[in-house]
C-alpha positions in Angstrom: -13.4 -9.6 -2.2 -16.8 -8.1 -1.5 -16.8 -5.4 1.2 -19.7 -7.0 3.1 -17.7 -10.3 3.4 -14.6 -8.5 4.4 -16.5 -6.6 7.1 -18.0 -9.7 8.5 -14.8 -11.9 8.6 -12.3 -9.2 9.8 -14.7 -7.7 12.4 -15.2 -11.2 13.8 -11.4 -11.6 14.1 -11.0 -8.2 15.7 -13.8 -8.8 18.2 -11.9 -12.0 19.3 -9.0 -9.9 20.6 -8.5 -10.3 24.3 -8.7 -7.1 26.4 -5.0 -7.4 27.3 -4.0 -7.9 23.7 -6.2 -5.0 22.5 -4.6 -2.7 25.2 -1.0 -3.8 24.4 -1.3 -3.5 20.6 -3.2 -0.2 20.8 -0.6 1.2 23.1 2.2 0.3 20.6 0.3 1.7 17.7 -0.5 5.0 19.5 3.1 5.4 20.6 4.3 5.0 17.0 1.8 7.6 15.8 2.7 10.1 18.6 6.4 9.7 17.7 5.9 10.1 14.0 6.5 13.2 11.9 2.8 13.1 10.9 1.8 13.8 14.5 4.7 16.0 15.6 4.1 18.4 12.7 0.4 18.5 13.1 -1.3 21.4 14.9 -4.7 19.8 14.7 -5.6 16.1 14.9 -8.9 14.3 14.4 -9.5 10.9 15.9 -12.4 8.6 16.7 -13.6 7.2 19.9 -13.1 3.4 19.5 -15.9 0.8 19.3 -15.9 -2.9 18.6 -12.2 -3.4 19.5 -10.8 -0.6 17.3 -7.4 0.7 18.1 -7.7 2.8 21.2 -7.1 6.6 20.9 -6.8 7.7 24.5 -3.0 8.2 24.4 -3.3 10.2 21.2 -5.9 12.4 22.8 -3.8 12.9 26.0 -0.7 13.7 23.9 -2.7 16.3 22.0 -3.7 18.0 25.2 -0.1 17.8 26.6 1.3 19.3 23.4 -1.4 22.0 23.0 -2.7 20.5 19.7 -6.3 21.0 18.7 -8.1 17.7 18.9 -11.3 17.0 17.0 -13.9 14.2 17.3 -16.5 13.1 14.8 -20.2 14.0 15.2 -23.0 12.6 13.0 -25.7 14.8 11.6 -28.3 12.5 9.9 -26.1 11.4 6.9 -23.2 13.7 7.3 -20.2 14.0 9.6 -18.6 17.0 11.3 -15.6 17.2 13.6 -15.9 19.1 16.8 -13.1 20.4 19.0 -12.6 18.4 22.2 -12.1 20.4 25.4 -11.4 19.1 28.9 -15.0 20.1 29.9 -16.7 18.7 26.8 -20.0 16.9 27.4 -20.9 13.7 25.6 -24.0 11.9 24.4 -24.2 8.6 22.6 -25.3 8.7 18.9 -27.6 6.2 17.2 -24.6 3.7 16.9 -23.8 4.0 20.6 -20.7 6.1 20.0 -20.1 9.0 22.4 -20.1 12.4 20.7 -19.5 15.9 21.9 -22.8 17.5 22.5 -21.8 21.1 23.5 -23.7 23.4 21.1 -20.8 25.9 21.2 -18.1 23.4 20.3 -15.8 24.6 17.5 -16.3 22.9 14.1 -13.1 22.0 12.3 -12.3 24.0 9.2 -9.0 22.3 8.6 -7.3 19.3 10.1 -3.6 18.6 9.8 -3.8 14.9 10.7 -7.1 13.0 10.1 -7.2 9.5 11.6 -10.1 7.3 10.3 -11.5 4.2 11.8 -11.8 1.1 9.7 -12.5 -2.6 9.7 -10.0 -3.6 7.0 -7.3 -2.3 4.7 -5.2 -3.6 1.9 -1.6 -3.0 0.7 -2.8 -0.1 -1.6 -4.0 1.7 1.6 -7.7 1.3 0.8 -9.9 0.9 3.8 -13.2 -0.7 4.5 -15.4 1.1 7.1 -18.7 0.1 8.5 -20.6 0.8 5.3 -22.3 4.1 6.1 -20.0 6.2 3.9 -19.8 8.9 6.5 -16.0 9.4 6.3 -15.9 9.2 2.5 -18.6 11.8 2.2 -16.9 14.1 4.7 -13.4 13.7 3.1 -14.6 14.7 -0.4 -15.0 18.3 0.7 -12.9 18.4 3.9 -9.6 20.3 4.3 -6.8 18.1 5.7 -3.1 17.5 5.2 -2.7 13.8 6.0 -5.1 11.0 6.1 -4.4 7.8 8.0 -6.0 4.7 9.5 -4.9 2.9 12.7 -5.4 -0.9 12.6 -4.1 -4.2 13.6 -2.0 -6.3 11.2 -4.8 -9.0 11.3 -7.1 -6.5 9.6 -5.1 -6.5 6.4 -6.9 -8.2 3.5 -5.6 -9.3 0.1 -7.5 -6.8 -2.0 -10.5 -4.4 -1.6 -12.8 -3.7 -4.5 -12.8 0.1 -4.7 -15.8 2.2 -5.5 -15.6 5.7 -7.1 -16.4 7.4 -3.8 -13.7 5.5 -1.8 -10.8 7.6 -0.6 -7.4 5.8 0.0 -5.4 6.6 3.0 -2.0 8.3 3.0 -0.8 5.7 5.5 -2.0 2.8 7.5 -0.4 2.2 10.9 -0.3 -1.2 12.6 1.7 -2.7 15.5 4.2 -3.6 12.7 4.7 0.0 11.6 3.6 2.3 8.8 2.3 1.2 5.4 3.0 4.4 3.3 
């Protein structure tokens, strides 16, 4: 299936989630991640701040602070992506897509990330993901240093098959409310 068609149909489905259902499913997914070996062994974790009914990440961020793990959030730079360290006093500013980003000029830039969690609109059984189409994560991941790469999603975001381009990077795992796809 063509990525643009997948984006449109799956995003429509995800946007139809009720606030209560989104919160419940997100909580379950986050708990599974926090209790996983991927998370427990990680000293540094990168997550996104959710938009458009993506799986929430607030419990993951809180767990990182509680367990003294470094937590990184994405920041756009024209066509590139960096990950900046989140601190309790970090300041935020919305980017061109309306996503809050750390705007502290002295924020630490990630050199290595143990557990990288990517956002996505859809995924298939081969752990390919479809993002929003900007290629930010794929460009970042080609030169980034990380140990494990995953996507959080809802089971209704699974699609039969995704046509993969040469620049697409598959995930090590997909985690939904039904568990891990490894």
